[in-house]
C-alpha positions as CSV (number, residue, x, y, z in Angstrom):
1,X,-24.2,14.9,-1.0
2,X,-24.4,18.8,-0.1
3,X,-28.0,20.2,0.2
4,X,-29.4,22.9,-1.7
5,X,-29.6,26.4,-0.3
6,X,-32.3,26.6,2.6
7,X,-35.6,27.5,1.0
8,X,-34.9,26.6,-2.5
9,X,-37.4,24.6,-4.1
10,X,-37.3,20.7,-5.0
11,X,-35.9,19.5,-8.0
12,X,-32.0,18.7,-8.6
13,X,-30.8,22.5,-8.4
14,X,-27.1,22.6,-7.3
15,X,-26.7,19.8,-9.4
16,X,-24.4,21.3,-12.4
17,X,-27.9,22.2,-13.4
18,X,-26.7,22.5,-17.4
19,X,-27.6,26.0,-17.9
20,X,-25.7,29.1,-16.6
21,X,-24.0,27.4,-13.6
22,X,-22.5,24.0,-14.7
23,X,-18.8,24.0,-13.6
24,X,-19.6,27.2,-11.4
25,X,-22.0,25.3,-9.3
26,X,-21.1,22.4,-7.1
27,X,-20.6,18.9,-8.7
28,X,-23.9,17.0,-7.9
29,X,-23.4,13.3,-9.7
30,X,-25.3,10.1,-9.5
31,X,-23.9,7.1,-8.2
32,X,-23.9,3.5,-9.5
33,X,-22.9,0.5,-7.4
34,X,-23.7,-3.1,-8.4
35,X,-26.5,-2.0,-10.9
36,X,-28.1,0.2,-7.8
37,X,-28.6,4.0,-8.6
38,X,-28.0,6.3,-5.9
39,X,-27.2,10.1,-5.5
40,X,-23.7,11.2,-5.1
41,X,-22.6,14.4,-3.5
42,X,-25.7,16.5,-3.7
43,X,-28.8,14.0,-4.5
44,X,-32.1,15.2,-4.2
45,X,-33.6,18.3,-2.8
46,X,-35.7,18.7,0.3
47,X,-38.7,16.3,0.1
48,X,-41.0,18.2,2.9
49,X,-43.5,15.4,2.9
50,X,-40.7,12.3,3.8
51,X,-38.7,14.1,6.3
52,X,-37.0,11.3,8.2
53,X,-36.8,11.1,12.0
54,X,-33.3,12.1,12.7
55,X,-32.7,13.9,15.9
56,X,-30.3,16.6,17.0
57,X,-27.1,15.7,19.0
58,X,-27.4,16.3,22.6
59,X,-24.4,16.3,24.7
60,X,-24.5,13.2,27.1
61,X,-21.8,11.9,29.5
62,X,-19.7,8.9,28.0
63,X,-20.0,5.8,29.7
64,X,-17.0,3.8,31.1
65,X,-14.6,3.1,28.3
66,X,-16.3,5.6,25.7
67,X,-15.1,8.9,24.6
68,X,-17.3,11.6,23.1
69,X,-15.7,12.1,19.9
70,X,-18.4,14.7,18.7
71,X,-19.4,16.7,21.4
72,X,-21.4,20.0,20.5
73,X,-19.6,22.3,18.5
74,X,-16.9,19.9,16.7
75,X,-19.6,19.1,13.9
76,X,-20.2,22.3,11.9
77,X,-22.3,23.6,9.0
78,X,-21.2,24.5,5.5
79,X,-22.9,27.2,3.5
80,X,-21.5,28.1,0.1
81,X,-22.3,31.2,-2.1
82,X,-21.1,31.8,-5.8
83,X,-20.4,35.0,-7.8
84,X,-23.5,35.6,-10.3
85,X,-22.4,36.1,-13.4
86,X,-23.0,39.5,-14.4
87,X,-23.7,40.8,-11.1
88,X,-22.0,42.0,-8.0
89,X,-24.0,40.1,-5.2
90,X,-23.4,36.4,-4.2
91,X,-26.1,33.5,-4.6
92,X,-26.1,30.5,-2.2
93,X,-24.9,27.7,-3.7
94,X,-25.1,24.6,-1.6
95,X,-25.1,23.4,2.0
96,X,-23.1,20.6,3.7
97,X,-21.1,19.5,6.7
98,X,-17.8,19.3,8.5
99,X,-15.5,18.5,11.2
100,X,-13.4,20.5,13.6
101,X,-9.8,19.0,13.4
102,X,-7.7,21.8,15.4
103,X,-8.7,24.3,17.6
104,X,-7.2,27.2,15.7
105,X,-10.2,26.2,12.9
106,X,-9.3,23.6,10.8
107,X,-12.3,22.0,9.0
108,X,-12.4,18.7,7.5
109,X,-15.0,18.2,4.5
110,X,-15.2,16.8,1.2
111,X,-14.4,18.6,-1.8
112,X,-17.4,18.8,-3.6
113,X,-19.2,20.4,-0.7
114,X,-16.9,23.7,-1.2
115,X,-16.0,23.1,-5.2
116,X,-17.0,26.2,-7.2
117,X,-17.7,28.3,-4.3
118,X,-16.8,31.9,-4.2
119,X,-17.7,32.1,-0.4
120,X,-17.3,29.6,2.1
121,X,-19.4,30.3,5.5
122,X,-19.4,28.1,8.5
123,X,-21.2,27.8,11.4
124,X,-20.0,26.3,14.8
125,X,-22.9,25.2,17.1
126,X,-22.3,27.4,20.1
127,X,-19.4,29.4,18.8
128,X,-21.1,31.6,16.0
129,X,-20.1,32.0,12.3
130,X,-16.6,32.3,10.4
131,X,-15.8,32.7,6.9
132,X,-13.3,30.2,5.5
133,X,-10.7,29.8,3.0
134,X,-9.9,26.8,1.1
135,X,-6.2,25.2,2.2
136,X,-6.2,22.3,-0.4
137,X,-8.7,19.8,-2.0
138,X,-8.2,16.4,-3.5
139,X,-11.1,16.4,-5.7
140,X,-10.1,12.4,-6.7
141,X,-10.4,11.3,-3.1
142,X,-13.2,13.9,-2.3
143,X,-11.3,15.7,0.6
144,X,-10.9,19.4,1.4
145,X,-9.2,20.8,4.1
146,X,-10.6,24.3,5.1
147,X,-9.1,27.1,7.7
148,X,-11.6,29.3,9.6
149,X,-10.6,33.1,9.3
150,X,-10.6,33.7,12.8
151,X,-10.9,31.0,15.5
152,X,-9.5,29.6,18.7
153,X,-10.1,27.3,21.6
154,X,-12.8,25.4,19.7
155,X,-13.5,21.7,20.6
156,X,-12.2,19.1,18.1
157,X,-13.0,15.6,17.1
158,X,-11.6,12.7,18.2
159,X,-10.0,10.9,15.1
160,X,-10.1,6.9,15.3
161,X,-8.5,4.3,13.2
162,X,-10.5,3.4,10.2
163,X,-8.3,0.3,9.5
164,X,-10.0,-1.6,12.4
165,X,-13.6,-1.1,11.1
166,X,-15.4,-4.5,10.6
167,X,-18.7,-5.3,8.9
168,X,-21.4,-5.3,11.6
169,X,-20.0,-2.8,13.8
170,X,-22.4,-0.2,15.0
171,X,-22.0,3.5,13.8
172,X,-23.6,6.9,14.1
173,X,-23.5,9.3,11.3
174,X,-23.6,13.0,11.9
175,X,-24.3,15.7,9.5
176,X,-26.3,18.9,8.4
177,X,-29.2,17.2,7.0
178,X,-31.2,18.8,4.3
179,X,-28.9,21.8,4.9
180,X,-31.1,22.7,7.6
181,X,-28.5,24.0,9.9
182,X,-28.4,24.3,13.7
183,X,-27.5,21.6,15.6
184,X,-26.2,19.0,13.6
185,X,-28.5,15.6,13.4
186,X,-27.7,11.9,14.1
187,X,-28.6,8.7,12.6
188,X,-27.5,5.2,14.0
189,X,-26.7,2.1,11.8
190,X,-24.1,-0.7,11.3
191,X,-20.9,-1.1,8.8
192,X,-22.3,-2.8,5.9
193,X,-19.1,-3.5,3.8
194,X,-15.7,-2.3,3.6
195,X,-13.2,-1.7,0.8
196,X,-15.9,-0.7,-1.8
197,X,-15.2,0.7,-5.3
198,X,-18.1,3.0,-6.5
199,X,-18.5,4.9,-9.8
200,X,-19.9,8.1,-9.5
201,X,-21.3,9.9,-12.9
202,X,-23.2,12.8,-13.9
203,X,-26.5,12.3,-14.7
204,X,-25.6,13.8,-18.2
205,X,-23.3,10.9,-18.9
206,X,-20.6,13.9,-19.6
207,X,-18.2,12.8,-16.8
208,X,-17.4,10.1,-14.1
209,X,-15.0,9.3,-11.5
210,X,-14.0,6.3,-8.9
211,X,-13.7,6.2,-5.5
212,X,-11.9,3.3,-4.0
213,X,-12.0,1.6,-0.6
214,X,-15.0,3.5,1.1
215,X,-16.7,2.2,3.6
216,X,-20.7,1.3,2.8
217,X,-22.9,2.1,5.8
218,X,-26.5,0.3,6.8
219,X,-27.8,4.0,7.9
220,X,-30.0,6.8,6.5
221,X,-27.7,9.1,4.7
222,X,-29.3,12.8,3.5
223,X,-28.3,15.7,1.3
224,X,-26.7,18.0,3.4
225,X,-24.5,15.3,5.2
226,X,-21.7,15.4,3.0
227,X,-18.7,16.1,4.9
228,X,-20.2,14.7,8.3
229,X,-18.9,12.4,10.5
230,X,-19.1,8.4,10.8
231,X,-18.4,7.6,14.5
232,X,-17.6,4.2,16.0
233,X,-19.2,2.8,19.4
234,X,-16.3,4.7,21.2
235,X,-17.4,8.1,19.6
236,X,-14.4,8.4,17.3
237,X,-14.4,9.4,13.8
238,X,-13.7,6.9,11.6
239,X,-15.1,8.2,8.1
240,X,-16.4,11.2,6.3
241,X,-20.0,10.9,4.4
242,X,-19.6,11.4,1.2
243,X,-22.5,9.4,-0.7
244,X,-26.2,8.4,-0.1
245,X,-29.7,7.5,-1.9
246,X,-31.2,9.4,-4.5
247,X,-34.2,9.5,-2.6
248,X,-34.6,12.2,-0.3
249,X,-36.0,10.5,2.8
250,X,-32.6,7.9,2.6
251,X,-33.1,4.3,2.0
252,X,-30.8,3.2,4.8
253,X,-27.6,3.2,2.9
254,X,-24.9,5.5,2.6
255,X,-21.1,5.6,1.9
256,X,-18.3,7.2,3.8
257,X,-14.3,7.8,3.2
258,X,-12.3,6.1,5.8
259,X,-10.6,8.6,8.2
260,X,-7.1,7.3,7.7
261,X,-6.9,7.8,3.8
262,X,-8.4,11.5,4.8
263,X,-6.2,12.3,7.2
264,X,-3.3,11.3,5.3
265,X,-4.5,13.6,2.6
266,X,-4.6,16.3,5.0
267,X,-0.8,15.8,6.1
268,X,0.0,16.4,2.6
269,X,-1.8,19.5,2.5
270,X,-0.5,20.6,5.8
271,X,2.9,19.9,4.5
272,X,2.5,21.8,1.5
273,X,2.7,18.9,-0.8
274,X,0.8,19.3,-3.9
275,X,0.5,16.7,-6.8
276,X,-1.3,15.8,-9.5
277,X,-4.2,15.0,-7.5
278,X,-3.8,17.3,-4.3
279,X,-4.5,21.0,-5.0
280,X,-3.2,23.4,-2.8
281,X,-4.5,27.1,-1.8
282,X,-6.5,29.2,-4.5
283,X,-7.1,27.9,-8.0
284,X,-7.2,29.4,-11.4
285,X,-10.4,31.3,-12.6
286,X,-11.2,31.9,-16.4
287,X,-15.0,33.2,-15.4
288,X,-17.0,31.4,-17.7
289,X,-20.4,29.2,-17.1
290,X,-20.1,26.1,-19.0
291,X,-22.1,23.1,-20.4
292,X,-21.8,20.3,-23.0
293,X,-22.5,21.2,-26.6
294,X,-25.8,20.8,-27.8
295,X,-26.4,20.1,-31.4
296,X,-28.8,23.5,-31.9
297,X,-25.8,25.4,-30.5
298,X,-23.4,23.5,-32.8
299,X,-25.3,24.5,-35.9
300,X,-26.0,28.1,-34.9
301,X,-22.1,28.6,-34.7
302,X,-21.8,26.6,-37.9
303,X,-19.8,23.4,-36.3
304,X,-20.2,20.1,-37.8
305,X,-20.0,18.1,-34.6
306,X,-20.4,18.8,-30.8
307,X,-16.8,18.5,-29.6
308,X,-15.6,21.0,-27.1
309,X,-17.4,22.7,-24.0
310,X,-20.3,25.4,-24.7
311,X,-19.3,28.7,-22.9
312,X,-23.0,29.8,-22.0
313,X,-21.7,33.1,-20.0
314,X,-18.8,35.1,-19.5
315,X,-18.4,37.2,-16.5
316,X,-17.6,40.8,-16.8
317,X,-14.1,41.7,-15.9
318,X,-13.1,38.2,-16.0
319,X,-9.9,36.5,-17.2
320,X,-11.9,35.2,-20.1
321,X,-13.7,38.9,-20.9
322,X,-10.5,40.5,-21.1
323,X,-9.5,38.5,-24.0
324,X,-12.5,39.0,-26.2
325,X,-14.4,35.6,-25.3
326,X,-18.2,35.9,-25.5
327,X,-21.2,33.7,-25.4
328,X,-22.2,31.6,-26.8
329,X,-18.9,30.0,-27.9
330,X,-17.3,26.7,-28.0
331,X,-13.8,26.3,-26.1
332,X,-11.9,23.4,-28.4
333,X,-8.8,23.6,-26.8
334,X,-6.4,24.5,-23.7
335,X,-2.9,24.5,-23.9
336,X,-3.2,22.8,-27.6
337,X,-5.2,19.8,-25.7
338,X,-8.6,19.0,-26.7
339,X,-11.3,19.5,-24.0
340,X,-14.6,17.5,-24.5
341,X,-15.9,17.1,-21.1
342,X,-16.6,19.5,-18.1
343,X,-14.2,17.3,-16.1
344,X,-11.1,18.2,-18.8
345,X,-11.7,21.8,-19.1
346,X,-12.0,21.9,-15.2
347,X,-9.0,19.8,-15.0
348,X,-6.9,21.9,-17.4
349,X,-8.0,25.1,-15.3
350,X,-7.5,23.5,-11.4
351,X,-4.0,22.5,-12.5
352,X,-3.0,25.9,-12.5
353,X,-2.9,29.0,-9.8
354,X,-4.0,32.5,-10.2
355,X,-1.5,34.2,-12.2
356,X,-0.4,31.5,-14.5
357,X,-1.4,31.6,-18.3
358,X,-3.3,29.2,-20.4
359,X,-3.6,29.4,-24.1
360,X,-7.2,28.8,-25.3
361,X,-8.6,28.1,-28.7
362,X,-12.4,28.8,-29.1
363,X,-15.0,29.4,-31.7
364,X,-18.0,31.8,-31.9
365,X,-20.2,33.3,-34.6
366,X,-17.0,35.4,-35.8
367,X,-15.1,32.2,-36.2
368,X,-11.9,30.7,-34.5
369,X,-9.8,32.7,-31.9
370,X,-7.0,32.1,-29.9
371,X,-5.6,33.7,-27.1
372,X,-3.5,33.9,-24.0
373,X,-5.6,34.0,-20.8
374,X,-4.1,35.1,-17.6
375,X,-6.1,33.1,-14.9
376,X,-7.3,35.1,-11.8
377,X,-8.7,33.5,-8.5
378,X,-12.1,32.5,-8.1
379,X,-14.6,29.7,-8.2
380,X,-14.1,26.8,-9.9
381,X,-13.9,27.9,-13.9
């Protein structure tokens, strides 16, 4: 649940804003569970009148039999930026949380925290800031492994065993609540349920995904906490925060990915084992801002239906621009396969690496076109 950039007005900003941002922005969706509607991976933006009473983490001496698994410096703030279409600069995209896995700067976070980012900046309390690159991601399970460009001697979290987590266990959820930066904040609670399956959906209804075997928390989780740590009573990390309530003040509910599953994915990424779900390194980039096709645009282009994906903008100098694609246009197929949802389009491009080619068919006011696009390196699409 990444927060909007600090200072951004309320609403649902980085939320696939169905305009110029779309797949170039972080994916922010809503979550439905047993009839309840909650925000997932982004949620509402800051509500200043209802800020919760979370407090900063302070170093403490662990009691006998307890280990300090999240000392200051092991939980980090992540801020992302994206290239603005038609401009040379970057604009803020969102904020989230991560945790330090290795002394040389491996950072574990959620995929949705860094999805669509052109630039990733990680701030480590007590150790300054550093840029980070994506080593690999698993969008299906919402896990990402980052590497700081320059780091050594960092404190690390203590990884626990999520298979031992039981309903009623006390936990502490730690994250960059509301993307405010500085020392992370902590809220306490208990494990409400284990082995939950939740369905996440885009508020527009154009795409959805399912997360299985997640831990349900009876604890306040807020925008910006995504990628943060869930600690057991021994101070060990047993989960990664991934979802929370739609109300910005929280309603005492959250969801976390079990740490065993996340570390399993991390080990596959470290070993260079890519798969249909695990994507390694930089992904292909076409340079378009996209959104679902609306009836008015379909009529403008002389289309009889709203199939395909609307190109609302094309970045100058991008692979799409080089083959003559202009906005507005509707992408119908990639490599001969129809693309009718943002996920289908993103999946077709994410499956490629920079330098690989795709065949794209699109329709604009001049008619239908087909071209071979050589993908570059960049954000999500």
